C-alpha positions in Angstrom: -84.2 57.4 20.5 -86.2 60.3 21.7 -89.1 61.4 19.5 -88.5 64.8 17.8 -90.3 67.7 19.3 -92.9 69.4 17.0 -91.8 72.4 15.1 -93.9 75.5 15.7 -94.1 77.8 12.7 -96.5 80.4 11.2 -99.3 78.7 9.3 -99.4 78.8 5.5 -102.5 78.8 3.3 -101.7 75.2 2.4 -102.2 74.3 6.1 -105.8 75.5 6.2 -107.4 72.1 5.5 -105.4 70.5 8.3 -106.1 73.3 10.7 -109.8 72.9 10.0 -109.4 69.1 10.6 -107.7 69.7 13.9 -110.4 72.1 15.1 -113.4 70.2 13.7 -113.7 67.5 16.4 -113.5 70.2 19.1 -116.2 72.2 17.3 -118.4 69.2 17.0 -118.0 68.7 20.8 -118.9 72.4 21.2 -115.5 73.1 22.8 -114.3 75.4 20.0 -116.4 77.5 17.6 -117.1 76.1 14.2 -116.0 78.2 11.3 -116.4 78.1 7.5 -113.3 77.2 5.5 -113.2 80.8 4.1 -112.8 82.1 7.7 -109.7 80.0 8.2 -108.2 81.2 4.9 -109.0 84.8 5.9 -107.3 84.4 9.3 -104.3 82.1 8.2 -101.8 84.9 9.0 -103.0 84.8 12.7 -102.3 81.1 13.1 -99.2 79.1 14.2 -99.1 75.4 13.8 -97.2 72.6 15.5 -95.8 70.1 12.9 -94.3 66.6 13.5 -92.7 65.5 10.3 -95.4 66.3 7.7 -98.3 66.1 10.1 -99.9 69.1 11.8 -100.5 68.1 15.4 -101.7 71.5 16.8 -102.7 75.0 15.9 -103.6 78.3 17.6 -104.3 81.9 16.5 -103.7 85.3 17.9 -106.4 87.8 16.8 -105.6 91.5 17.4 -108.7 93.4 18.6 -107.2 96.8 19.6 -103.9 98.6 19.9 -103.1 96.8 23.2 -105.5 93.8 23.1 -105.6 90.4 21.4 -107.5 87.1 21.8 -106.1 83.6 21.7 -108.4 81.6 19.4 -108.7 78.1 18.0 -106.0 76.5 20.2 -106.3 72.8 19.4 -104.1 69.7 19.3 -104.6 66.1 18.1 -105.9 63.9 20.9 -102.7 61.8 20.5 -100.5 64.7 21.7 -102.7 66.0 24.5 -100.7 66.2 27.7 -97.3 66.3 25.9 -96.9 70.1 26.1 -97.7 70.9 22.5 -100.6 73.1 23.5 -98.6 74.9 26.0 -95.8 75.5 23.5 -98.3 76.9 21.0 -99.7 79.2 23.7 -96.2 80.4 24.6 -95.6 81.1 20.9 -98.8 83.1 20.7 -97.9 85.1 23.8 -94.5 85.8 22.4 -96.1 87.1 19.2 -98.3 89.4 21.4 -95.1 90.7 23.0 -93.5 91.2 19.6 -96.5 93.2 18.5 -96.3 95.4 21.6 -99.6 94.2 23.0 -100.1 94.5 26.8 -103.3 92.3 27.2 -104.3 88.9 25.9 -107.4 87.0 26.7 -108.9 83.6 25.8 -112.5 82.6 26.2 -112.4 78.9 27.1 -114.3 75.9 28.6 -110.9 74.2 29.2 -110.6 75.5 32.7 -107.6 73.4 33.7 -105.4 74.2 30.7 -104.7 78.0 31.3 -103.9 77.8 35.0 -101.5 74.9 34.3 -99.8 77.1 31.6 -99.5 80.1 33.9 -98.0 77.9 36.7 -95.6 76.3 34.2 -94.5 79.7 32.9 -94.0 81.0 36.4 -91.7 78.1 37.3 -89.7 78.4 34.1 -89.1 82.2 34.6 -89.0 82.4 38.4 -85.6 84.1 38.4 -86.3 86.8 35.8 -89.2 89.0 34.9 -89.7 90.3 31.4 -92.4 92.5 30.1 -95.3 90.2 29.3 -98.8 90.7 28.0 -101.5 90.9 30.7 -103.9 88.0 30.4 -107.5 88.6 31.0 -109.3 85.3 31.6 -113.1 85.3 32.0 -114.6 84.6 35.4 -116.2 81.4 34.2 -112.8 79.7 34.3 -112.5 80.2 38.0 -109.7 82.8 37.6 -110.2 86.4 38.5 -111.4 88.6 35.7 -107.9 90.0 35.2 -104.7 88.4 36.2 -101.1 89.1 35.4 -99.4 86.2 33.8 -95.8 85.6 34.8 -93.5 86.8 32.1 
């Protein structure tokens, strides 16, 4: 029997403790920014979560900064699901949310330099036959990408 894929859904206030628990180890390792619990509650409407059964296995947020610009924040998965595509699925969901909001640019400040190029490559293969309007992704030069790249959409 194949394991069920995680369900990705908008976060609820009741999810905040689990979101904080997902992010905490990455914050301790200085991979993600640490936040106070109140900050997660104030931003809960920006988050999507990946849920397997009753367990949250991933989270990520889309923070709108301007009429055409948003930032992907706090993208994290449990270590046990790293490499399974959960993070990529969350990112795809966040980028779809950006499209739904009419945003044309999305960026992510990250030290995980291998994750975003793999996502862009994966999305390119999946959509090689069709092009849809997609947010433009600005990735900082520190990741090894150009300052501004168009993600396949």
